[in-house]
C-alpha positions in Angstrom: 100.0 87.8 86.0 99.9 84.1 85.0 96.8 84.6 82.8 98.5 87.5 81.0 101.6 85.4 80.3 99.5 82.6 78.9 97.7 85.0 76.6 101.0 86.5 75.4 102.3 83.0 74.7 99.2 82.2 72.7 99.6 85.3 70.6 103.3 84.5 70.0 102.4 80.9 68.9 99.9 82.2 66.3 102.3 84.8 65.1 105.1 82.3 64.4 102.7 79.7 63.0 102.9 81.0 59.4 106.5 79.8 59.2 105.3 76.2 59.6 104.9 74.2 56.4 101.3 73.2 57.2 99.9 76.7 57.1 98.8 77.9 53.7 98.0 81.4 52.4 94.6 82.4 51.2 91.9 85.1 51.6 88.6 85.3 53.4 85.4 87.3 53.0 82.0 86.9 54.7 78.3 86.4 53.7 75.0 85.4 55.2 74.2 88.3 57.5 75.1 89.1 61.1 73.4 86.0 62.4 74.7 83.7 59.7 71.2 82.7 58.7 72.0 83.3 55.0 74.6 80.5 55.0 72.0 77.8 55.5 71.6 75.2 52.7 74.4 75.2 50.2 76.2 73.1 47.6 77.1 70.3 50.1 73.4 69.5 50.7 73.4 69.8 54.5 70.3 72.0 54.6 69.7 73.6 58.0 73.2 73.7 59.4 71.9 74.1 63.0 69.9 70.9 62.7 72.9 69.1 61.3 75.2 70.2 64.0 77.5 72.5 62.0 76.0 75.8 63.2 77.4 79.2 62.0 81.1 78.3 62.0 81.0 77.5 58.3 82.4 78.6 55.0 81.8 78.4 51.3 84.9 77.2 49.6 86.4 78.4 46.3 87.0 76.0 43.4 90.4 74.6 44.4 89.3 74.0 48.0 85.8 72.7 47.2 87.2 70.0 44.9 83.8 69.2 43.2 82.2 68.5 46.6 84.9 66.1 47.9 85.8 68.6 50.6 82.3 68.9 52.0 82.5 68.5 55.8 86.2 69.2 56.1 87.3 71.5 58.9 89.8 74.4 58.6 91.7 76.4 61.3 92.0 80.0 60.1 93.9 83.0 61.4 94.2 86.4 59.9 97.6 87.2 58.5 98.4 90.1 60.8 101.8 90.7 59.1 100.1 91.6 55.8 97.1 93.5 57.2 97.7 94.8 60.8 94.9 97.3 60.5 92.3 94.7 59.6 93.3 91.6 61.5 92.5 90.7 65.1 95.8 89.6 66.5 96.0 86.3 68.3 92.5 85.2 67.2 91.6 82.0 65.3 88.4 80.2 64.2 87.7 76.7 63.0 85.1 76.4 60.2 83.4 73.6 58.3 83.2 73.6 54.5 79.5 73.5 53.8 79.0 75.4 50.5 80.7 76.4 47.2 81.8 79.9 46.4 81.8 80.0 42.5 83.8 82.4 40.4 82.0 85.6 39.3 83.2 86.2 35.7 81.5 89.6 35.7 84.4 90.7 37.9 88.1 90.8 36.8 89.7 87.3 37.0 86.5 85.8 38.4 86.5 87.8 41.6 87.8 86.6 45.0 86.4 83.1 44.4 88.1 82.7 41.1 89.1 79.3 39.8 92.6 79.3 41.2 92.5 81.3 44.5 92.2 79.5 47.9 89.4 81.5 49.3 86.9 81.1 52.2 83.6 83.0 52.1 82.8 82.6 55.8 79.7 83.2 57.8 79.9 86.8 59.1 79.9 85.8 62.8 82.8 83.3 62.1 84.7 85.9 60.0 84.4 88.6 62.7 86.4 86.4 65.1 89.5 87.1 63.0 88.8 90.3 61.0 87.6 93.9 61.4 84.1 94.3 59.8 85.0 97.3 57.7 87.8 95.4 56.0 85.5 93.2 54.0 88.3 90.9 52.9 91.5 89.8 54.8 94.6 87.7 54.0 94.6 84.5 56.0 96.6 81.5 56.8 94.8 78.2 57.1 95.2 74.5 57.6 92.9 71.5 57.5 92.3 70.1 61.0 90.4 67.3 62.7 86.7 67.8 62.9 85.0 67.2 66.3 81.3 66.2 66.3 78.7 65.3 69.0 77.2 61.9 68.6 77.6 59.5 65.7 77.5 59.7 61.9 74.0 60.2 60.4 72.5 58.9 57.2 69.5 60.6 55.5 67.8 58.4 52.8 66.4 60.4 49.9 65.4 59.4 46.4 62.6 57.2 45.0 62.1 53.6 43.7 65.4 52.3 42.3 67.3 55.4 43.2 68.8 56.0 46.7 70.4 59.3 47.5 72.2 59.1 50.8 73.3 62.3 52.6 76.0 61.7 55.2 76.3 64.2 58.0 77.9 64.8 61.4 81.1 63.2 60.3 84.2 63.8 62.5 87.8 63.1 61.8 88.7 64.2 58.3 85.0 65.2 57.9 84.7 64.0 54.3 84.3 60.7 52.4 86.5 59.2 49.7 84.4 56.1 49.0 81.2 54.5 50.1 79.2 51.4 49.5 75.8 50.0 50.6 74.5 46.5 51.3 70.9 45.5 51.7 69.8 42.6 53.8 69.2 40.7 50.5 72.2 42.0 48.5 76.0 42.1 48.5 78.0 45.3 48.7 77.1 47.8 46.0 79.6 50.6 45.2 78.1 54.1 45.5 79.1 57.3 43.7 79.1 60.9 44.7 76.0 62.6 43.2 76.6 66.1 44.6 78.2 67.5 47.7 77.8 65.1 50.6 75.2 63.0 48.8 76.0 59.6 47.5 73.9 57.6 45.1 73.0 54.0 44.4 70.8 52.6 41.5 69.3 49.6 43.1 66.0 48.4 44.5 66.7 48.4 48.2 63.2 49.3 49.6 62.1 47.0 52.4 65.7 45.9 53.2 67.9 46.9 56.2 70.8 48.9 55.0 74.5 48.8 56.0 77.1 51.2 54.8 80.9 50.8 54.3 82.4 54.3 54.5 86.1 55.3 54.0 87.1 58.8 55.1 89.6 61.0 53.2 91.8 60.4 56.2 92.0 56.7 55.3 89.7 55.3 58.1 87.0 52.7 57.1 84.0 52.0 59.2 81.2 49.5 58.5 77.9 50.7 59.8 76.0 47.4 60.1 72.2 47.7 59.8 72.4 51.4 60.2 69.0 51.7 58.6 66.2 49.3 59.7 64.1 47.4 57.1 61.0 49.6 57.6 62.7 52.8 56.4 61.1 55.4 54.2 62.5 58.0 51.9 63.2 61.2 53.7 64.1 59.6 57.0 67.4 60.2 58.9 69.1 57.5 61.0 71.8 58.2 63.6 74.5 55.8 64.5 76.8 55.2 67.5 80.0 55.1 65.4 82.3 58.0 64.6 85.5 58.7 62.7 88.8 59.5 64.4 90.7 60.6 61.3 
């Protein structure tokens, strides 16, 4: 009896949640196949989402959500809007996904399709989407809110590029999940401001080979962490370096 009561309370909580100001309306479809394998890679640059710790609970974001890549890594709690589509929604179910890809408008369709330039839309992995919707629906109305990301271990830095061009991919970031600014310091330099190249990749045009690297990272949540000597002096392009530090917000 106690368990049944708890489940009923959980359903009621989700049903009344849309009245809260932090829930926003949108829509959701799915892609990538029943195992989610087709969602690997993407416009954030994470590559294999299993290796990076994101798994199949992921989504491609429409233009207003993707924000030119600034939202890469952010987490969203999503419920199906049962009041609008009771035949297609799973009542009392919710799923948290990470933004790992971009869903562009398709201008061969009216108004650019579901991922048009103005619609808040999540093209989720199929396994994630089926937590909240009935497969035959294809698309469902949703309510969503950005939430804190939880990750195992510390932030990771992958150093790509060549010669005087460093392209740093930042992964496994908790808290807000995304970066607003970032700078790098070699063991023989001062701090050098970096710029977003694409997705979660940040660039620097400097000769840093042979130097230990430190990073100063500020999350979109407003937290700043200095990762001192995150990369040892003997690094090579293509290597990934894990840290023991993680964001809270």
